[in-house]
LOKEKE-794939 format. One record per residue (C-alpha): residue number from 1; x, y, z; residue in three letters. Coordinates in steps of 0.25 Angstrom, whole numbers, always signed. Example, Ala and Ser with C-alpha at 12.3 -4.5 7.8 and 13.67 -1.06 7.14 Angstrom:
BEGIN
<site><num>1</num><x>+49</x><y>-18</y><z>+31</z><residuo>ala</residuo></site>
<site><num>2</num><x>+55</x><y>-4</y><z>+29</z><residuo>ser</residuo></site>
***
This chain:
BEGIN
<site><num>1</num><x>+0</x><y>-1</y><z>-1</z><residuo>met</residuo></site>
<site><num>2</num><x>+10</x><y>+7</y><z>+4</z><residuo>lys</residuo></site>
<site><num>3</num><x>+19</x><y>+8</y><z>-9</z><residuo>thr</residuo></site>
<site><num>4</num><x>+5</x><y>+10</y><z>-16</z><residuo>lys</residuo></site>
<site><num>5</num><x>+6</x><y>+24</y><z>-10</z><residuo>leu</residuo></site>
<site><num>6</num><x>+18</x><y>+25</y><z>-13</z><residuo>ile</residuo></site>
<site><num>7</num><x>+16</x><y>+23</y><z>-27</z><residuo>ser</residuo></site>
<site><num>8</num><x>+4</x><y>+33</y><z>-27</z><residuo>ser</residuo></site>
<site><num>9</num><x>+12</x><y>+44</y><z>-21</z><residuo>tyr</residuo></site>
<site><num>10</num><x>+23</x><y>+42</y><z>-33</z><residuo>leu</residuo></site>
<site><num>11</num><x>+12</x><y>+42</y><z>-42</z><residuo>ile</residuo></site>
<site><num>12</num><x>+9</x><y>+54</y><z>-40</z><residuo>leu</residuo></site>
<site><num>13</num><x>+21</x><y>+62</y><z>-38</z><residuo>gly</residuo></site>
<site><num>14</num><x>+23</x><y>+58</y><z>-52</z><residuo>leu</residuo></site>
<site><num>15</num><x>+12</x><y>+63</y><z>-56</z><residuo>ile</residuo></site>
<site><num>16</num><x>+12</x><y>+75</y><z>-49</z><residuo>leu</residuo></site>
<site><num>17</num><x>+29</x><y>+79</y><z>-51</z><residuo>ile</residuo></site>
<site><num>18</num><x>+25</x><y>+77</y><z>-67</z><residuo>cys</residuo></site>
<site><num>19</num><x>+13</x><y>+85</y><z>-66</z><residuo>leu</residuo></site>
<site><num>20</num><x>+22</x><y>+96</y><z>-58</z><residuo>ser</residuo></site>
<site><num>21</num><x>+31</x><y>+95</y><z>-70</z><residuo>leu</residuo></site>
<site><num>22</num><x>+20</x><y>+97</y><z>-80</z><residuo>ile</residuo></site>
<site><num>23</num><x>+16</x><y>+110</y><z>-71</z><residuo>tyr</residuo></site>
<site><num>24</num><x>+30</x><y>+116</y><z>-72</z><residuo>ile</residuo></site>
<site><num>25</num><x>+31</x><y>+113</y><z>-88</z><residuo>leu</residuo></site>
<site><num>26</num><x>+22</x><y>+116</y><z>-91</z><residuo>tyr</residuo></site>
<site><num>27</num><x>+15</x><y>+130</y><z>-91</z><residuo>pro</residuo></site>
<site><num>28</num><x>+3</x><y>+128</y><z>-98</z><residuo>gly</residuo></site>
<site><num>29</num><x>-1</x><y>+115</y><z>-91</z><residuo>phe</residuo></site>
<site><num>30</num><x>-3</x><y>+120</y><z>-78</z><residuo>arg</residuo></site>
<site><num>31</num><x>-15</x><y>+122</y><z>-77</z><residuo>leu</residuo></site>
<site><num>32</num><x>-19</x><y>+106</y><z>-81</z><residuo>leu</residuo></site>
<site><num>33</num><x>-6</x><y>+100</y><z>-72</z><residuo>thr</residuo></site>
<site><num>34</num><x>-10</x><y>+110</y><z>-61</z><residuo>ala</residuo></site>
<site><num>35</num><x>-28</x><y>+102</y><z>-62</z><residuo>val</residuo></site>
<site><num>36</num><x>-18</x><y>+88</y><z>-64</z><residuo>leu</residuo></site>
<site><num>37</num><x>-9</x><y>+88</y><z>-52</z><residuo>ile</residuo></site>
<site><num>38</num><x>-20</x><y>+93</y><z>-42</z><residuo>gly</residuo></site>
<site><num>39</num><x>-29</x><y>+83</y><z>-48</z><residuo>leu</residuo></site>
<site><num>40</num><x>-21</x><y>+69</y><z>-48</z><residuo>ser</residuo></site>
<site><num>41</num><x>-16</x><y>+72</y><z>-33</z><residuo>tyr</residuo></site>
<site><num>42</num><x>-31</x><y>+74</y><z>-32</z><residuo>phe</residuo></site>
<site><num>43</num><x>-34</x><y>+59</y><z>-40</z><residuo>ile</residuo></site>
<site><num>44</num><x>-21</x><y>+53</y><z>-33</z><residuo>trp</residuo></site>
<site><num>45</num><x>-27</x><y>+54</y><z>-19</z><residuo>gly</residuo></site>
<site><num>46</num><x>-40</x><y>+51</y><z>-23</z><residuo>leu</residuo></site>
<site><num>47</num><x>-33</x><y>+37</y><z>-28</z><residuo>leu</residuo></site>
<site><num>48</num><x>-25</x><y>+36</y><z>-18</z><residuo>ile</residuo></site>
<site><num>49</num><x>-36</x><y>+39</y><z>-5</z><residuo>his</residuo></site>
<site><num>50</num><x>-44</x><y>+30</y><z>-13</z><residuo>arg</residuo></site>
<site><num>51</num><x>-35</x><y>+17</y><z>-14</z><residuo>gln</residuo></site>
<site><num>52</num><x>-33</x><y>+18</y><z>+0</z><residuo>glu</residuo></site>
<site><num>53</num><x>-47</x><y>+19</y><z>+3</z><residuo>his</residuo></site>
<site><num>54</num><x>-47</x><y>+34</y><z>+11</z><residuo>thr</residuo></site>
<site><num>55</num><x>-53</x><y>+41</y><z>+0</z><residuo>leu</residuo></site>
<site><num>56</num><x>-61</x><y>+51</y><z>+8</z><residuo>his</residuo></site>
<site><num>57</num><x>-67</x><y>+63</y><z>+5</z><residuo>leu</residuo></site>
<site><num>58</num><x>-59</x><y>+74</y><z>+12</z><residuo>pro</residuo></site>
<site><num>59</num><x>-48</x><y>+67</y><z>+7</z><residuo>ile</residuo></site>
<site><num>60</num><x>-53</x><y>+69</y><z>-8</z><residuo>val</residuo></site>
<site><num>61</num><x>-53</x><y>+81</y><z>-4</z><residuo>leu</residuo></site>
<site><num>62</num><x>-42</x><y>+85</y><z>+3</z><residuo>glu</residuo></site>
<site><num>63</num><x>-36</x><y>+80</y><z>-12</z><residuo>tyr</residuo></site>
<site><num>64</num><x>-44</x><y>+89</y><z>-19</z><residuo>phe</residuo></site>
<site><num>65</num><x>-40</x><y>+102</y><z>-9</z><residuo>ser</residuo></site>
<site><num>66</num><x>-25</x><y>+100</y><z>-13</z><residuo>leu</residuo></site>
<site><num>67</num><x>-27</x><y>+94</y><z>-25</z><residuo>ser</residuo></site>
<site><num>68</num><x>-35</x><y>+110</y><z>-28</z><residuo>leu</residuo></site>
<site><num>69</num><x>-26</x><y>+117</y><z>-18</z><residuo>leu</residuo></site>
<site><num>70</num><x>-15</x><y>+113</y><z>-29</z><residuo>thr</residuo></site>
<site><num>71</num><x>-20</x><y>+116</y><z>-41</z><residuo>val</residuo></site>
<site><num>72</num><x>-25</x><y>+126</y><z>-37</z><residuo>ile</residuo></site>
<site><num>73</num><x>-10</x><y>+132</y><z>-34</z><residuo>ile</residuo></site>
<site><num>74</num><x>-5</x><y>+125</y><z>-46</z><residuo>leu</residuo></site>
<site><num>75</num><x>-13</x><y>+134</y><z>-54</z><residuo>ile</residuo></site>
<site><num>76</num><x>-12</x><y>+146</y><z>-48</z><residuo>phe</residuo></site>
<site><num>77</num><x>+5</x><y>+143</y><z>-47</z><residuo>leu</residuo></site>
<site><num>78</num><x>+4</x><y>+143</y><z>-63</z><residuo>ser</residuo></site>
<site><num>79</num><x>-5</x><y>+156</y><z>-64</z><residuo>leu</residuo></site>
<site><num>80</num><x>+6</x><y>+164</y><z>-59</z><residuo>arg</residuo></site>
<site><num>81</num><x>+15</x><y>+155</y><z>-67</z><residuo>ala</residuo></site>
***
């Protein structure tokens, strides 16, 4: 179980690193990339908690709020650049 969790964190890390590189290197795609970063984190959190049978409404709202905050921050950062 622990190796499954570690591998899922590694997969999330790789996805976020790739999307972050796209965000930095291709300014024309920053809005789309910001949304994809938030969406991937949100979906990843839901899948992990569903797999562990710990998915409840407060957890869904927590992942949603963190994803939304991330997207908002990235969009405002891209508007300043």
